[in-house]
Backbone atoms as SQL, in Angstrom:
CREATE TABLE atoms (id INTEGER PRIMARY KEY, chain TEXT, resi INTEGER, resn TEXT, atom TEXT, x REAL, y REAL, z REAL);
INSERT INTO atoms VALUES
  (1, 'A', 1, 'MET', 'N', 0.820, -1.176, 0.000),
  (2, 'A', 1, 'MET', 'CA', 0.000, 0.000, 0.000),
  (3, 'A', 1, 'MET', 'C', 0.876, 1.256, 0.000),
  (4, 'A', 2, 'LEU', 'N', 1.843, 1.353, 0.930),
  (5, 'A', 2, 'LEU', 'CA', 2.710, 2.533, 0.955),
  (6, 'A', 2, 'LEU', 'C', 3.677, 2.564, -0.222),
  (7, 'A', 3, 'THR', 'N', 4.078, 1.397, -0.684),
  (8, 'A', 3, 'THR', 'CA', 4.956, 1.344, -1.854),
  (9, 'A', 3, 'THR', 'C', 4.231, 1.878, -3.081),
  (10, 'A', 4, 'ALA', 'N', 2.976, 1.487, -3.256),
  (11, 'A', 4, 'ALA', 'CA', 2.178, 1.988, -4.381),
  (12, 'A', 4, 'ALA', 'C', 1.930, 3.482, -4.241),
  (13, 'A', 5, 'TRP', 'N', 1.631, 3.942, -3.022),
  (14, 'A', 5, 'TRP', 'CA', 1.425, 5.369, -2.794),
  (15, 'A', 5, 'TRP', 'C', 2.697, 6.147, -3.132),
  (16, 'A', 6, 'ARG', 'N', 3.841, 5.629, -2.690),
  (17, 'A', 6, 'ARG', 'CA', 5.115, 6.293, -2.978),
  (18, 'A', 6, 'ARG', 'C', 5.345, 6.407, -4.479),
  (19, 'A', 7, 'GLN', 'N', 5.092, 5.344, -5.200),
  (20, 'A', 7, 'GLN', 'CA', 5.294, 5.367, -6.647),
  (21, 'A', 7, 'GLN', 'C', 4.373, 6.381, -7.321),
  (22, 'A', 8, 'GLN', 'N', 3.109, 6.399, -6.915),
  (23, 'A', 8, 'GLN', 'CA', 2.155, 7.346, -7.496),
  (24, 'A', 8, 'GLN', 'C', 2.560, 8.791, -7.167),
  (25, 'A', 9, 'THR', 'N', 2.978, 9.015, -5.932),
  (26, 'A', 9, 'THR', 'CA', 3.410, 10.351, -5.520),
  (27, 'A', 9, 'THR', 'C', 4.600, 10.801, -6.356),
  (28, 'A', 10, 'TYR', 'N', 5.535, 9.919, -6.540),
  (29, 'A', 10, 'TYR', 'CA', 6.725, 10.234, -7.337),
  (30, 'A', 10, 'TYR', 'C', 6.360, 10.492, -8.797),
  (31, 'A', 11, 'ASP', 'N', 5.539, 9.604, -9.353),
  (32, 'A', 11, 'ASP', 'CA', 5.180, 9.714, -10.768),
  (33, 'A', 11, 'ASP', 'C', 4.387, 10.973, -11.089),
  (34, 'A', 12, 'THR', 'N', 3.621, 11.471, -10.137),
  (35, 'A', 12, 'THR', 'CA', 2.773, 12.640, -10.400),
  (36, 'A', 12, 'THR', 'C', 3.400, 13.957, -9.941),
  (37, 'A', 13, 'ASP', 'N', 4.571, 13.900, -9.349),
  (38, 'A', 13, 'ASP', 'CA', 5.236, 15.128, -8.900),
  (39, 'A', 13, 'ASP', 'C', 5.944, 15.768, -10.090),
  (40, 'A', 14, 'PRO', 'N', 5.560, 17.001, -10.432),
  (41, 'A', 14, 'PRO', 'CA', 6.194, 17.640, -11.586),
  (42, 'A', 14, 'PRO', 'C', 7.697, 17.869, -11.415),
  (43, 'A', 15, 'ILE', 'N', 8.185, 17.831, -10.186),
  (44, 'A', 15, 'ILE', 'CA', 9.630, 17.975, -9.983),
  (45, 'A', 15, 'ILE', 'C', 10.268, 16.665, -9.522),
  (46, 'A', 16, 'GLY', 'N', 9.572, 15.572, -9.738),
  (47, 'A', 16, 'GLY', 'CA', 10.081, 14.266, -9.333),
  (48, 'A', 16, 'GLY', 'C', 11.421, 13.914, -9.959),
  (49, 'A', 17, 'PHE', 'N', 11.678, 14.457, -11.130),
  (50, 'A', 17, 'PHE', 'CA', 12.945, 14.159, -11.789),
  (51, 'A', 17, 'PHE', 'C', 14.143, 14.751, -11.037),
  (52, 'A', 18, 'LEU', 'N', 13.878, 15.629, -10.089),
  (53, 'A', 18, 'LEU', 'CA', 14.960, 16.270, -9.341),
  (54, 'A', 18, 'LEU', 'C', 15.442, 15.458, -8.135),
  (55, 'A', 19, 'TYR', 'N', 14.725, 14.401, -7.797),
  (56, 'A', 19, 'TYR', 'CA', 15.105, 13.621, -6.629),
  (57, 'A', 19, 'TYR', 'C', 14.824, 12.144, -6.872),
  (58, 'A', 20, 'ASP', 'N', 15.336, 11.316, -5.996),
  (59, 'A', 20, 'ASP', 'CA', 15.147, 9.873, -6.089),
  (60, 'A', 20, 'ASP', 'C', 13.878, 9.472, -5.333),
  (61, 'A', 21, 'ILE', 'N', 13.200, 8.457, -5.790),
  (62, 'A', 21, 'ILE', 'CA', 11.976, 7.988, -5.144),
  (63, 'A', 21, 'ILE', 'C', 12.211, 7.631, -3.674),
  (64, 'A', 22, 'GLN', 'N', 13.409, 7.177, -3.344),
  (65, 'A', 22, 'GLN', 'CA', 13.744, 6.830, -1.963),
  (66, 'A', 22, 'GLN', 'C', 13.740, 8.055, -1.042),
  (67, 'A', 23, 'ASP', 'N', 13.804, 9.260, -1.626),
  (68, 'A', 23, 'ASP', 'CA', 13.746, 10.477, -0.819),
  (69, 'A', 23, 'ASP', 'C', 12.354, 10.693, -0.240),
  (70, 'A', 24, 'ILE', 'N', 11.351, 10.098, -0.834),
  (71, 'A', 24, 'ILE', 'CA', 10.001, 10.189, -0.278),
  (72, 'A', 24, 'ILE', 'C', 9.945, 9.330, 0.972),
  (73, 'A', 25, 'ILE', 'N', 10.258, 8.075, 0.820),
  (74, 'A', 25, 'ILE', 'CA', 10.370, 7.154, 1.951),
  (75, 'A', 25, 'ILE', 'C', 11.125, 5.918, 1.467),
  (76, 'A', 26, 'THR', 'N', 12.034, 5.451, 2.286),
  (77, 'A', 26, 'THR', 'CA', 12.826, 4.270, 1.946),
  (78, 'A', 26, 'THR', 'C', 12.034, 3.001, 2.266),
  (79, 'A', 27, 'GLU', 'N', 12.541, 1.886, 1.811),
  (80, 'A', 27, 'GLU', 'CA', 11.926, 0.601, 2.151),
  (81, 'A', 27, 'GLU', 'C', 11.947, 0.385, 3.667),
  (82, 'A', 28, 'ASP', 'N', 13.054, 0.761, 4.305),
  (83, 'A', 28, 'ASP', 'CA', 13.134, 0.649, 5.767),
  (84, 'A', 28, 'ASP', 'C', 12.098, 1.539, 6.438),
  (85, 'A', 29, 'GLY', 'N', 11.897, 2.737, 5.889),
  (86, 'A', 29, 'GLY', 'CA', 10.892, 3.645, 6.428),
  (87, 'A', 29, 'GLY', 'C', 9.494, 3.079, 6.314),
  (88, 'A', 30, 'ILE', 'N', 9.208, 2.439, 5.190),
  (89, 'A', 30, 'ILE', 'CA', 7.905, 1.786, 5.014),
  (90, 'A', 30, 'ILE', 'C', 7.715, 0.727, 6.088),
  (91, 'A', 31, 'GLY', 'N', 8.777, -0.035, 6.360),
  (92, 'A', 31, 'GLY', 'CA', 8.709, -1.046, 7.418),
  (93, 'A', 31, 'GLY', 'C', 8.438, -0.439, 8.781),
  (94, 'A', 32, 'LEU', 'N', 9.068, 0.699, 9.065),
  (95, 'A', 32, 'LEU', 'CA', 8.835, 1.375, 10.350),
  (96, 'A', 32, 'LEU', 'C', 7.386, 1.836, 10.481),
  (97, 'A', 33, 'ILE', 'N', 6.853, 2.405, 9.422),
  (98, 'A', 33, 'ILE', 'CA', 5.459, 2.877, 9.454),
  (99, 'A', 33, 'ILE', 'C', 4.512, 1.696, 9.623),
  (100, 'A', 34, 'ALA', 'N', 4.796, 0.610, 8.951),
  (101, 'A', 34, 'ALA', 'CA', 3.937, -0.578, 9.050),
  (102, 'A', 34, 'ALA', 'C', 3.907, -1.139, 10.473),
  (103, 'A', 35, 'LYS', 'N', 4.963, -0.925, 11.229),
  (104, 'A', 35, 'LYS', 'CA', 5.044, -1.455, 12.589),
  (105, 'A', 35, 'LYS', 'C', 4.537, -0.485, 13.653),
  (106, 'A', 36, 'MET', 'N', 4.160, 0.725, 13.241),
  (107, 'A', 36, 'MET', 'CA', 3.707, 1.715, 14.221),
  (108, 'A', 36, 'MET', 'C', 2.396, 1.289, 14.867),
  (109, 'A', 37, 'SER', 'N', 2.249, 1.661, 16.106),
  (110, 'A', 37, 'SER', 'CA', 1.031, 1.377, 16.856),
  (111, 'A', 37, 'SER', 'C', -0.135, 2.196, 16.308),
  (112, 'A', 38, 'PRO', 'N', -1.260, 1.542, 16.008),
  (113, 'A', 38, 'PRO', 'CA', -2.432, 2.297, 15.563),
  (114, 'A', 38, 'PRO', 'C', -2.861, 3.355, 16.576),
  (115, 'A', 39, 'SER', 'N', -2.686, 3.078, 17.861),
  (116, 'A', 39, 'SER', 'CA', -3.076, 4.072, 18.863),
  (117, 'A', 39, 'SER', 'C', -2.173, 5.304, 18.790),
  (118, 'A', 40, 'GLN', 'N', -0.891, 5.109, 18.497),
  (119, 'A', 40, 'GLN', 'CA', 0.022, 6.248, 18.343),
  (120, 'A', 40, 'GLN', 'C', -0.384, 7.089, 17.136),
  (121, 'A', 41, 'LEU', 'N', -0.701, 6.423, 16.033),
  (122, 'A', 41, 'LEU', 'CA', -1.136, 7.155, 14.842),
  (123, 'A', 41, 'LEU', 'C', -2.447, 7.880, 15.099),
  (124, 'A', 42, 'HIS', 'N', -3.362, 7.228, 15.783),
  (125, 'A', 42, 'HIS', 'CA', -4.651, 7.849, 16.068),
  (126, 'A', 42, 'HIS', 'C', -4.471, 9.066, 16.976),
  (127, 'A', 43, 'ARG', 'N', -3.580, 8.947, 17.943),
  (128, 'A', 43, 'ARG', 'CA', -3.349, 10.029, 18.899),
  (129, 'A', 43, 'ARG', 'C', -2.612, 11.208, 18.256),
  (130, 'A', 44, 'ASP', 'N', -1.558, 10.925, 17.502),
  (131, 'A', 44, 'ASP', 'CA', -0.673, 11.986, 17.011),
  (132, 'A', 44, 'ASP', 'C', -0.860, 12.349, 15.547),
  (133, 'A', 45, 'GLY', 'N', -1.629, 11.565, 14.817),
  (134, 'A', 45, 'GLY', 'CA', -1.888, 11.879, 13.415),
  (135, 'A', 45, 'GLY', 'C', -0.635, 11.841, 12.554),
  (136, 'A', 46, 'PRO', 'N', -0.614, 12.629, 11.481),
  (137, 'A', 46, 'PRO', 'CA', 0.516, 12.619, 10.555),
  (138, 'A', 46, 'PRO', 'C', 1.853, 12.974, 11.204),
  (139, 'A', 47, 'ASP', 'N', 1.810, 13.760, 12.284),
  (140, 'A', 47, 'ASP', 'CA', 3.059, 14.112, 12.970),
  (141, 'A', 47, 'ASP', 'C', 3.788, 12.886, 13.491),
  (142, 'A', 48, 'ALA', 'N', 3.041, 11.834, 13.836),
  (143, 'A', 48, 'ALA', 'CA', 3.665, 10.603, 14.328),
  (144, 'A', 48, 'ALA', 'C', 4.570, 9.993, 13.265),
  (145, 'A', 49, 'ILE', 'N', 4.162, 10.095, 12.016),
  (146, 'A', 49, 'ILE', 'CA', 4.968, 9.541, 10.916),
  (147, 'A', 49, 'ILE', 'C', 6.248, 10.339, 10.753),
  (148, 'A', 50, 'THR', 'N', 6.130, 11.660, 10.758),
  (149, 'A', 50, 'THR', 'CA', 7.310, 12.514, 10.632),
  (150, 'A', 50, 'THR', 'C', 8.299, 12.237, 11.763),
  (151, 'A', 51, 'LYS', 'N', 7.790, 12.109, 12.974),
  (152, 'A', 51, 'LYS', 'CA', 8.655, 11.848, 14.126),
  (153, 'A', 51, 'LYS', 'C', 9.286, 10.460, 14.051),
  (154, 'A', 52, 'GLU', 'N', 8.492, 9.457, 13.694),
  (155, 'A', 52, 'GLU', 'CA', 8.998, 8.078, 13.626),
  (156, 'A', 52, 'GLU', 'C', 10.136, 7.960, 12.619),
  (157, 'A', 53, 'LEU', 'N', 10.015, 8.672, 11.502),
  (158, 'A', 53, 'LEU', 'CA', 11.038, 8.600, 10.460),
  (159, 'A', 53, 'LEU', 'C', 12.166, 9.603, 10.678),
  (160, 'A', 54, 'LYS', 'N', 12.035, 10.424, 11.736),
  (161, 'A', 54, 'LYS', 'CA', 13.034, 11.452, 12.041),
  (162, 'A', 54, 'LYS', 'C', 13.263, 12.369, 10.838),
  (163, 'A', 55, 'GLU', 'N', 12.157, 12.774, 10.247),
  (164, 'A', 55, 'GLU', 'CA', 12.199, 13.655, 9.080),
  (165, 'A', 55, 'GLU', 'C', 11.987, 15.105, 9.497),
  (166, 'A', 56, 'THR', 'N', 12.225, 15.999, 8.569),
  (167, 'A', 56, 'THR', 'CA', 12.062, 17.432, 8.812),
  (168, 'A', 56, 'THR', 'C', 10.587, 17.821, 8.719),
  (169, 'A', 57, 'LEU', 'N', 10.271, 18.994, 9.247),
  (170, 'A', 57, 'LEU', 'CA', 8.910, 19.508, 9.130),
  (171, 'A', 57, 'LEU', 'C', 8.532, 19.733, 7.673),
  (172, 'A', 58, 'GLU', 'N', 9.493, 20.156, 6.862),
  (173, 'A', 58, 'GLU', 'CA', 9.237, 20.351, 5.430),
  (174, 'A', 58, 'GLU', 'C', 8.830, 19.021, 4.783),
  (175, 'A', 59, 'TRP', 'N', 9.581, 17.973, 5.085),
  (176, 'A', 59, 'TRP', 'CA', 9.238, 16.656, 4.561),
  (177, 'A', 59, 'TRP', 'C', 7.847, 16.255, 5.048),
  (178, 'A', 60, 'GLY', 'N', 7.582, 16.472, 6.344),
  (179, 'A', 60, 'GLY', 'CA', 6.292, 16.114, 6.914),
  (180, 'A', 60, 'GLY', 'C', 5.138, 16.828, 6.236),
  (181, 'A', 61, 'SER', 'N', 5.309, 18.112, 5.958),
  (182, 'A', 61, 'SER', 'CA', 4.222, 18.853, 5.313),
  (183, 'A', 61, 'SER', 'C', 4.013, 18.400, 3.873),
  (184, 'A', 62, 'ARG', 'N', 5.028, 17.828, 3.287),
  (185, 'A', 62, 'ARG', 'CA', 4.926, 17.369, 1.898),
  (186, 'A', 62, 'ARG', 'C', 4.411, 15.927, 1.780),
  (187, 'A', 63, 'HIS', 'N', 4.788, 15.055, 2.733),
  (188, 'A', 63, 'HIS', 'CA', 4.510, 13.627, 2.553),
  (189, 'A', 63, 'HIS', 'C', 3.736, 12.928, 3.668),
  (190, 'A', 64, 'ALA', 'N', 3.805, 13.428, 4.882),
  (191, 'A', 64, 'ALA', 'CA', 3.220, 12.686, 6.011),
  (192, 'A', 64, 'ALA', 'C', 1.707, 12.516, 5.896),
  (193, 'A', 65, 'TRP', 'N', 1.000, 13.527, 5.423),
  (194, 'A', 65, 'TRP', 'CA', -0.457, 13.418, 5.329),
  (195, 'A', 65, 'TRP', 'C', -0.850, 12.286, 4.375),
  (196, 'A', 66, 'GLY', 'N', -0.211, 12.203, 3.217),
  (197, 'A', 66, 'GLY', 'CA', -0.537, 11.152, 2.256),
  (198, 'A', 66, 'GLY', 'C', -0.301, 9.765, 2.819),
  (199, 'A', 67, 'MET', 'N', 0.801, 9.601, 3.534),
  (200, 'A', 67, 'MET', 'CA', 1.082, 8.310, 4.163),
  (201, 'A', 67, 'MET', 'C', 0.071, 8.021, 5.264),
  (202, 'A', 68, 'PHE', 'N', -0.223, 9.043, 6.046),
  (203, 'A', 68, 'PHE', 'CA', -1.191, 8.881, 7.129),
  (204, 'A', 68, 'PHE', 'C', -2.544, 8.430, 6.573),
  (205, 'A', 69, 'GLU', 'N', -2.984, 9.046, 5.483),
  (206, 'A', 69, 'GLU', 'CA', -4.252, 8.643, 4.864),
  (207, 'A', 69, 'GLU', 'C', -4.230, 7.180, 4.439),
  (208, 'A', 70, 'GLN', 'N', -3.136, 6.751, 3.846),
  (209, 'A', 70, 'GLN', 'CA', -3.030, 5.360, 3.402),
  (210, 'A', 70, 'GLN', 'C', -3.143, 4.394, 4.577),
  (211, 'A', 71, 'VAL', 'N', -2.430, 4.686, 5.642),
  (212, 'A', 71, 'VAL', 'CA', -2.469, 3.821, 6.825),
  (213, 'A', 71, 'VAL', 'C', -3.862, 3.869, 7.462),
  (214, 'A', 72, 'TRP', 'N', -4.438, 5.066, 7.555),
  (215, 'A', 72, 'TRP', 'CA', -5.775, 5.220, 8.145),
  (216, 'A', 72, 'TRP', 'C', -6.797, 4.389, 7.366),
  (217, 'A', 73, 'TRP', 'N', -6.792, 4.522, 6.029),
  (218, 'A', 73, 'TRP', 'CA', -7.752, 3.770, 5.212),
  (219, 'A', 73, 'TRP', 'C', -7.524, 2.275, 5.335),
  (220, 'A', 74, 'HIS', 'N', -6.278, 1.883, 5.449),
  (221, 'A', 74, 'HIS', 'CA', -5.977, 0.467, 5.627),
  (222, 'A', 74, 'HIS', 'C', -6.556, -0.040, 6.952),
  (223, 'A', 75, 'ASP', 'N', -6.419, 0.760, 8.015),
  (224, 'A', 75, 'ASP', 'CA', -6.873, 0.360, 9.350),
  (225, 'A', 75, 'ASP', 'C', -8.356, 0.570, 9.593),
  (226, 'A', 76, 'HIS', 'N', -8.944, 1.589, 8.951),
  (227, 'A', 76, 'HIS', 'CA', -10.318, 1.974, 9.265),
  (228, 'A', 76, 'HIS', 'C', -11.290, 1.874, 8.090),
  (229, 'A', 77, 'GLY', 'N', -10.867, 1.316, 6.993),
  (230, 'A', 77, 'GLY', 'CA', -11.770, 1.208, 5.853),
  (231, 'A', 77, 'GLY', 'C', -11.996, 2.557, 5.191),
  (232, 'A', 78, 'ASP', 'N', -13.238, 2.834, 4.848),
  (233, 'A', 78, 'ASP', 'CA', -13.555, 4.027, 4.077),
  (234, 'A', 78, 'ASP', 'C', -13.672, 5.306, 4.901),
  (235, 'A', 79, 'SER', 'N', -13.606, 5.209, 6.211),
  (236, 'A', 79, 'SER', 'CA', -13.753, 6.426, 7.004),
  (237, 'A', 79, 'SER', 'C', -12.578, 7.362, 6.733),
  (238, 'A', 80, 'SER', 'N', -12.839, 8.641, 6.838),
  (239, 'A', 80, 'SER', 'CA', -11.829, 9.640, 6.524),
  (240, 'A', 80, 'SER', 'C', -11.219, 10.220, 7.798),
  (241, 'A', 81, 'PRO', 'N', -9.908, 10.437, 7.808),
  (242, 'A', 81, 'PRO', 'CA', -9.280, 11.057, 8.972),
  (243, 'A', 81, 'PRO', 'C', -9.487, 12.568, 9.018),
  (244, 'A', 82, 'VAL', 'N', -10.089, 13.134, 7.979),
  (245, 'A', 82, 'VAL', 'CA', -10.235, 14.577, 7.891),
  (246, 'A', 82, 'VAL', 'C', -11.012, 15.131, 9.077),
  (247, 'A', 83, 'HIS', 'N', -11.984, 14.388, 9.573),
  (248, 'A', 83, 'HIS', 'CA', -12.786, 14.871, 10.685),
  (249, 'A', 83, 'HIS', 'C', -11.978, 14.928, 11.987),
  (250, 'A', 84, 'THR', 'N', -10.923, 14.167, 12.069),
  (251, 'A', 84, 'THR', 'CA', -10.129, 14.088, 13.286),
  (252, 'A', 84, 'THR', 'C', -8.907, 15.003, 13.237),
  (253, 'A', 85, 'TYR', 'N', -8.300, 15.142, 12.061),
  (254, 'A', 85, 'TYR', 'CA', -7.043, 15.883, 11.938),
  (255, 'A', 85, 'TYR', 'C', -7.168, 16.925, 10.841),
  (256, 'A', 86, 'GLU', 'N', -6.594, 18.079, 11.088),
  (257, 'A', 86, 'GLU', 'CA', -6.522, 19.106, 10.075),
  (258, 'A', 86, 'GLU', 'C', -5.339, 18.792, 9.183),
  (259, 'A', 87, 'ARG', 'N', -5.547, 18.879, 7.890),
  (260, 'A', 87, 'ARG', 'CA', -4.415, 18.675, 6.981),
  (261, 'A', 87, 'ARG', 'C', -3.477, 19.863, 7.122),
  (262, 'A', 88, 'GLN', 'N', -2.211, 19.560, 7.304),
  (263, 'A', 88, 'GLN', 'CA', -1.225, 20.631, 7.528),
  (264, 'A', 88, 'GLN', 'C', -0.636, 21.080, 6.238);
């Protein structure tokens, strides 16, 4: 799920040619996100992903919400996290 999201994000970024797909999230990073506690994600929202990966706020504002949505939909089905968290 996150691998497909990463590929789509990379493919649709008009400046994607300026960086490597691994700059979005590495395979190890995907593994870390997959192992995160659902309660931590529910409590901290997209910020939990940025913190877990030890990424910058700039990276978080660019990528954490998309990853958070993918994990949320995987865990909660069709419900949207928008009602719980403001997109940053």
